[in-house]
C-alpha positions in Angstrom: 140.6 128.3 57.6 140.8 124.9 58.2 142.3 125.4 62.0 139.8 126.0 65.2 141.4 129.9 65.7 141.4 130.6 62.4 140.0 134.6 61.7 138.5 132.9 58.3 137.0 130.4 59.9 135.7 132.7 63.1 134.2 135.2 60.6 132.3 132.5 58.4 130.7 131.2 61.5 129.4 134.6 62.5 128.2 135.4 59.0 126.4 132.0 58.8 124.8 132.0 62.3 123.3 135.8 61.1 121.9 134.6 57.9 120.4 131.0 59.1 119.0 132.1 62.3 117.3 135.0 60.3 116.3 132.9 57.6 115.7 129.3 58.7 112.0 129.5 58.5 111.5 131.5 55.5 109.7 129.9 52.7 111.8 130.7 50.0 114.7 128.4 51.5 114.7 125.0 50.5 118.3 124.0 51.7 122.1 125.5 52.5 125.0 125.2 50.1 128.2 126.8 52.1 130.2 127.7 49.0 130.6 127.4 45.2 133.2 124.8 44.1 135.8 125.8 46.7 137.3 121.8 46.5 138.6 123.1 42.9 141.0 125.6 44.7 142.3 122.9 47.4 145.5 121.4 47.9 147.6 123.2 45.0 150.1 124.7 47.0 153.4 123.5 44.8 156.1 125.7 45.2 157.4 125.2 41.6 153.8 126.1 40.2 153.8 129.0 42.6 156.8 130.2 40.9 155.7 129.3 37.3 152.8 131.8 38.6 154.9 134.3 39.7 157.3 134.2 36.3 154.5 134.6 34.2 153.1 137.5 36.1 156.1 139.2 37.3 158.7 138.3 34.7 162.4 139.3 36.0 161.7 140.3 39.2 162.6 138.3 42.4 159.8 136.4 44.2 160.0 137.4 47.8 157.7 136.8 51.4 155.5 134.1 49.7 154.5 131.1 51.4 151.4 128.9 51.2 149.0 130.1 53.9 146.5 131.4 51.6 145.6 128.7 50.3 144.0 125.5 51.9 144.2 121.6 51.8 140.9 119.4 51.4 141.6 118.5 54.9 141.2 121.9 55.8 138.4 122.4 53.9 136.6 119.5 55.2 136.9 121.2 58.7 135.6 124.4 57.7 132.5 122.5 55.7 131.8 120.6 59.3 132.2 124.0 61.5 129.9 125.5 59.4 127.5 122.8 58.9 127.3 122.3 62.7 126.5 126.3 62.8 123.7 125.6 60.1 122.4 122.8 61.9 121.9 124.8 64.8 119.3 127.1 63.4 118.1 124.6 61.2 117.6 120.3 61.9 115.2 119.9 58.7 116.8 121.7 55.4 119.4 119.7 53.5 123.3 121.3 53.9 125.8 120.5 51.3 129.2 121.7 50.0 128.7 123.3 46.6 131.6 121.4 45.5 132.3 121.1 41.6 133.1 118.3 39.7 136.1 116.4 41.4 139.4 116.8 39.4 140.4 113.1 38.0 143.3 113.3 40.7 141.5 114.8 43.6 142.7 112.0 45.9 146.3 112.4 44.7 146.4 116.0 45.6 145.1 115.4 48.9 147.4 113.0 49.6 150.1 114.9 48.7 149.1 118.2 50.7 149.8 116.0 53.8 153.5 116.4 52.9 153.2 120.3 53.5 156.3 122.0 54.6 156.4 124.8 57.4 155.6 127.4 54.8 152.3 125.1 53.9 154.0 124.2 50.1 154.2 121.0 49.0 154.6 118.8 45.7 151.5 118.1 44.1 151.0 114.5 42.6 149.0 114.1 39.5 148.1 110.3 39.7 144.8 109.4 38.3 142.4 108.2 40.8 140.7 105.0 40.9 137.4 104.7 41.9 137.9 103.9 45.4 139.7 106.4 45.7 136.9 109.0 44.2 134.8 107.4 46.6 137.0 108.1 49.8 137.9 111.8 48.5 134.2 112.4 47.9 133.4 111.1 51.3 136.4 113.2 52.7 134.5 116.2 51.6 131.3 115.4 52.9 131.6 115.4 56.6 128.9 115.3 58.9 126.7 117.3 59.7 126.3 117.5 55.9 123.9 115.4 54.5 124.0 115.9 51.2 127.0 115.3 48.7 127.1 117.8 45.6 128.8 118.4 42.1 128.7 120.3 39.4 129.3 119.4 35.5 129.1 120.9 32.3 128.5 119.2 28.8 130.4 120.9 26.4 133.7 122.7 25.5 134.3 126.3 26.5 136.0 128.9 24.3 137.1 126.1 22.0 138.0 126.7 18.4 136.5 123.0 18.1 133.1 123.2 20.0 131.9 119.8 20.7 129.7 118.0 23.0 131.5 116.8 26.3 129.6 113.7 27.1 132.3 111.0 27.7 135.3 111.5 30.4 138.4 110.4 31.0 138.1 108.6 34.9 139.4 105.7 36.7 142.0 105.1 34.0 139.4 104.5 31.3 136.7 106.0 29.6 133.3 106.4 31.0 129.6 107.5 29.9 128.2 110.6 31.3 125.6 107.7 33.0 128.3 105.7 34.4 130.0 108.7 35.6 126.7 109.7 37.1 126.0 106.6 38.8 129.8 106.5 40.2 128.8 109.9 42.2 125.4 108.4 43.1 127.2 105.2 44.6 129.7 107.0 46.4 126.7 109.3 47.9 124.8 106.3 48.8 127.9 104.6 50.6 127.9 107.5 53.0 124.1 107.0 53.6 123.6 110.5 51.9 121.6 112.3 49.1 123.0 113.7 46.1 122.6 117.0 44.8 124.1 117.6 41.0 123.9 121.4 41.5 124.6 122.3 37.7 123.8 120.7 35.1 122.5 121.3 31.3 125.4 124.1 30.7 126.4 122.9 27.0 128.6 126.0 26.8 130.1 126.3 23.0 127.6 123.9 22.1 124.3 126.2 23.8 123.5 127.3 20.0 123.4 124.5 18.4 120.1 122.6 16.8 120.2 119.6 18.7 121.2 121.1 22.0 117.9 120.2 23.7 117.8 116.7 22.4 121.4 116.5 24.4 119.6 118.1 27.6 117.1 115.6 27.3 119.4 112.8 27.3 121.5 114.2 30.3 118.4 114.7 32.2 117.5 111.1 31.5 120.9 109.7 32.7 120.5 111.5 35.7 117.2 110.1 36.5 118.5 106.6 35.3 121.3 107.1 37.8 119.1 107.6 40.9 120.4 111.0 41.7 117.8 112.4 43.9 118.1 116.3 43.2 119.6 118.1 40.5 119.2 122.0 39.4 119.8 123.2 35.5 122.1 125.7 34.9 119.9 129.0 34.5 122.4 132.0 34.7 121.2 133.9 31.8 117.7 135.4 31.0 115.5 132.8 29.2 112.4 133.3 27.0 109.6 130.5 26.2 110.9 130.5 23.1 114.8 130.3 23.9 116.9 127.2 25.1 116.4 127.7 28.4 112.8 128.1 28.4 113.1 124.6 26.3 114.8 123.4 29.2 112.3 123.8 31.8 109.7 122.6 29.8 111.9 119.5 29.5 112.1 119.2 33.2 108.6 119.4 33.8 108.1 116.5 31.5 110.9 114.7 33.6 109.0 115.4 36.9 105.8 114.4 35.5 107.2 110.9 34.5 109.2 110.8 37.9 105.6 111.3 39.6 103.9 108.5 37.5 106.9 106.6 38.4 105.9 106.8 42.5 109.3 109.0 43.1 106.9 111.5 45.1 106.2 108.9 48.1 109.5 109.3 49.5 109.9 106.4 52.4 109.0 104.3 49.7 111.2 105.2 46.6 114.5 106.1 48.4 114.1 103.7 51.0 117.6 102.3 50.3 118.9 105.5 51.9 119.0 106.2 56.0 116.3 108.7 57.1 118.0 112.2 57.4 115.3 114.4 58.6 111.9 113.1 60.2 109.0 115.3 59.1 107.7 117.3 62.1 105.1 119.7 60.5 101.4 119.0 59.9 100.9 115.5 58.4 97.1 116.6 57.2 98.7 117.6 53.8 99.6 114.8 51.7 102.2 114.2 48.8 99.0 114.5 46.4 98.7 117.9 46.8 101.8 119.0 45.1 101.7 120.1 41.5 103.9 119.8 38.7 104.2 123.4 37.5 104.6 123.8 33.5 107.1 126.5 32.3 104.2 128.8 32.4 103.7 129.1 36.2 107.3 127.6 37.2 107.9 131.3 38.9 105.0 130.6 41.2 107.0 127.9 43.0 110.6 129.1 42.7 112.4 128.6 45.9 109.6 127.5 48.2 110.4 123.5 48.6 112.5 121.9 51.6 115.1 120.1 49.4 115.2 117.5 52.1 111.5 117.1 51.5 110.6 117.4 47.9 108.6 115.5 45.8 108.7 115.6 42.1 108.2 119.2 41.5 109.9 121.9 39.5 111.8 124.4 41.7 112.7 127.4 39.5 115.3 125.6 37.1 115.8 122.8 39.2 114.5 119.2 38.4 113.6 117.7 41.6 113.7 113.5 41.2 113.5 112.6 45.0 114.5 113.4 48.4 115.6 111.3 51.2 114.2 109.9 54.5 110.4 110.7 55.0 110.1 114.5 55.2 107.2 115.9 52.8 106.5 118.6 50.6 106.5 121.9 51.7 105.0 123.7 48.5 101.6 122.2 49.1 101.9 122.8 53.1 102.7 126.5 52.7 99.8 127.0 50.5 97.4 125.3 52.5 98.3 127.2 55.7 97.9 130.4 53.6 94.6 129.1 52.4 93.4 128.8 56.0 
């Protein structure tokens, strides 16, 4: 997938071209995400690891005709992201483009470095050295090549399938224990260093702790840390159905509250609130609609605006299960503009 003559890349380009050329101007599209957590499958072509998997699944049989070309490196994935990004940007020069990456492994840069030493079968010995903060910044930059304008990560906040369920709000990173707030700031700083926006693409899933009586309180804590860290855009994990009374309905109420507060603090005034970032996309739409026209929906009316905002130009509006905490550049909010045109 990471070579010019790759059949996978060729197919992906054709697929992307067909989708983006058709839906680039659709009001329900507010951004483009290339995949889902592709980074978590990169750089794992260790021959000993493959032998372990073979022995575990096919005990007593000899492994034959196996090489590593069905697996990819970070370098190849970054090339893939860049090439697909070019296809997207050809048909849409306004909306954000991001990777859909999951959380970086604590040793992501070490794995990337080891993969540089692949043999003729595309295999190598993996390295598990913990990344320092500088390497964390570097690997995030590698994974967000131009023309992608938005860095991305996903993170859950509880154990999964554990006999000892617990919240996970501290992390062993950079050779020390870091709080959620510090970790979020590290991602925000990594994006800022690239002059790119940051999309926290999945947050708020407490997993084993989802049914705990204090889960919504923890959710609000996490959302507060996201705001404090200066992350422009975050989306709560809402895979399950929800009701007004259930935890997911409570989460939407919480997001609405945070968006109201962001609005009070002027975060919908894009050029002023996010002036420290470079302009990614200029607003080329009708300037007669002001940001003041944008309303913050409550849980009751959130469905009416689901998917109608451009993430490159969102103010503080709730978009489905997402909390829009700001935006990059001077692009204006599309929710109000689309409604205004419809009224006319």
